[in-house]
C-alpha positions as CSV (number, residue, x, y, z in Angstrom):
1,M,130.8,107.2,87.7
2,E,129.6,104.6,90.2
3,S,129.1,101.0,89.1
4,F,125.7,99.3,89.1
5,Q,126.9,97.2,92.0
6,E,128.0,100.3,94.0
7,N,124.7,101.9,93.3
8,M,122.8,98.9,94.5
9,L,124.8,98.8,97.7
10,E,123.9,102.4,98.3
11,Y,120.3,101.7,97.4
12,K,120.2,98.9,100.0
13,K,121.7,101.2,102.7
14,Q,119.0,103.9,102.0
15,L,116.2,101.4,102.0
16,E,117.4,99.9,105.3
17,K,116.7,103.4,106.9
18,G,113.1,103.1,105.9
19,Y,112.4,106.7,105.0
20,I,112.3,106.1,101.2
21,Q,109.6,103.4,101.5
22,E,107.5,105.5,103.9
23,A,107.7,108.6,101.7
24,Y,107.0,106.7,98.5
25,R,104.0,104.9,100.0
26,G,102.6,108.2,101.3
27,L,103.2,110.0,98.0
28,M,101.6,107.2,95.9
29,G,98.7,107.1,98.4
30,Y,98.2,110.8,98.0
31,I,98.3,110.7,94.2
32,M,95.8,107.8,94.2
33,D,93.5,109.7,96.5
34,F,93.8,112.9,94.4
35,R,93.0,110.9,91.2
36,I,89.9,109.4,92.9
37,H,88.9,112.9,94.1
38,F,89.2,114.3,90.7
39,N,87.4,111.4,89.0
40,N,84.5,111.7,91.5
41,K,84.2,115.5,91.5
42,Y,84.5,115.9,87.7
43,P,82.7,112.9,86.1
44,E,82.5,114.8,82.8
45,Y,86.3,114.1,82.4
46,S,87.8,110.8,81.6
47,V,90.5,110.0,84.1
48,S,93.2,107.4,83.4
49,G,95.0,105.1,85.7
50,I,98.2,106.1,87.3
51,Y,101.6,105.7,85.7
52,Y,104.0,105.2,88.6
53,G,107.2,105.6,86.6
54,Y,110.8,104.8,87.7
55,M,111.0,107.4,90.5
56,D,111.4,110.0,87.8
57,M,107.7,111.0,87.3
58,T,104.3,109.7,88.4
59,Y,101.2,110.9,86.6
60,F,97.6,110.3,85.5
61,S,95.8,112.0,82.7
62,I,92.5,113.8,82.4
63,V,90.7,114.0,79.1
64,P,88.0,116.7,78.7
65,K,85.6,116.0,75.8
66,S,86.8,119.1,74.0
67,L,90.4,117.6,74.0
68,K,89.5,114.0,73.3
69,R,88.3,114.7,69.8
70,R,91.6,116.4,69.2
71,K,93.5,113.4,70.6
72,L,94.9,115.6,73.5
73,K,95.1,115.0,77.2
74,I,96.0,116.8,80.4
75,A,98.6,115.1,82.6
76,I,98.9,115.9,86.3
77,V,102.6,115.1,86.9
78,F,104.7,114.7,90.0
79,L,108.4,115.1,89.3
80,H,110.4,113.1,91.8
81,D,113.8,114.9,91.4
82,T,112.3,118.4,92.0
83,L,109.5,117.3,94.3
84,R,106.9,119.3,92.5
85,F,103.6,119.0,90.7
86,E,103.1,120.1,87.2
87,V,100.3,120.0,84.7
88,W,101.0,119.2,81.0
89,L,99.1,119.3,77.8
90,A,100.1,116.1,75.9
91,G,99.1,114.3,72.7
92,T,98.1,110.7,72.3
93,N,101.0,110.2,70.0
94,K,104.0,112.1,68.6
95,N,102.2,113.3,65.4
96,V,99.5,114.9,67.5
97,Q,102.0,116.3,69.9
98,N,104.0,117.8,67.0
99,K,100.9,119.3,65.4
100,Y,99.7,121.1,68.5
101,W,103.1,122.1,69.6
102,K,103.5,123.9,66.3
103,L,100.1,125.5,66.7
104,F,101.0,127.0,70.1
105,K,104.5,128.0,69.0
106,E,103.3,129.7,65.7
107,N,100.7,131.7,67.7
108,D,103.4,132.9,70.1
109,W,101.3,131.8,73.1
110,D,103.2,132.7,76.2
111,K,100.7,132.0,79.0
112,Y,102.5,128.8,79.9
113,H,105.9,127.2,79.2
114,I,106.3,125.6,75.7
115,P,109.3,123.4,75.4
116,S,111.8,124.6,72.8
117,T,111.5,121.2,71.1
118,I,109.3,118.1,71.4
119,K,112.3,115.8,70.9
120,G,112.7,113.9,74.2
121,F,109.6,115.6,75.7
122,D,106.2,114.2,76.4
123,S,104.6,117.6,76.8
124,I,103.3,120.3,74.5
125,I,102.8,122.8,77.2
126,E,103.9,122.7,80.9
127,Y,102.9,124.6,84.0
128,I,104.2,124.3,87.5
129,L,101.2,123.8,89.8
130,V,103.0,123.5,93.1
131,K,106.7,124.1,93.3
132,N,107.2,123.2,97.0
133,P,104.3,121.0,98.1
134,D,103.3,121.0,101.7
135,F,102.5,117.4,102.5
136,S,101.5,118.3,106.0
137,D,98.3,120.0,104.6
138,L,96.9,117.7,102.0
139,D,93.6,119.4,101.8
140,N,95.2,122.7,100.8
141,L,97.6,120.9,98.4
142,T,94.6,119.2,96.7
143,K,92.9,122.6,96.3
144,Q,96.1,124.1,94.8
145,I,96.5,121.3,92.3
146,E,92.8,121.1,91.4
147,T,92.4,124.9,91.0
148,G,95.6,125.2,88.8
149,T,94.6,122.2,86.7
150,L,91.1,123.5,86.0
151,K,92.5,127.0,85.1
152,F,95.0,125.3,82.8
153,I,92.3,123.2,81.1
154,N,90.1,126.3,80.6
155,D,93.0,128.3,79.1
156,I,93.9,125.5,76.7
157,E,90.3,125.1,75.7
158,N,89.9,128.8,75.1
159,F,93.1,129.0,73.0
160,L,92.1,126.0,70.9
161,S,88.5,127.3,70.3
162,K,90.1,130.4,68.8
163,H,93.1,128.9,66.9
164,S,92.3,125.4,65.9
165,K,90.2,124.4,62.9
166,I,89.5,121.0,64.5
167,D,86.1,120.7,66.3
């Protein structure tokens, strides 16, 4: 295991090359632009600010009215270690997360991935939107993320309308 000092020396070497800063600026710019695109195109949804993370994940959330009253939200997540985009159903707190995680588990919903536990997880349900994003075609990438997210939201809303007693 490397020491913190050794890690910092390697970090400095990598930063001196300049690629990390350029890639990170480009990625954050794209996520900001996508957030603005979604906010402008779908004003019926509440769109949060961006959580930039610690180079582990970067995300923003979307809250359709149907999910807001249930204290649920949709997160569009970029995972840095796998370089992929996912969409998650999440709760506003652990109690909400636990309640809805159980609802999906108990109804054997298999349309999307449900983590085996919520301990250590922020998601109730997860779906990989784009496994290998092509950053050379941002218009197409935006369409892939947008289409997948809207389908995910629709599927979640349909499930909840049939299985949840909460209006």
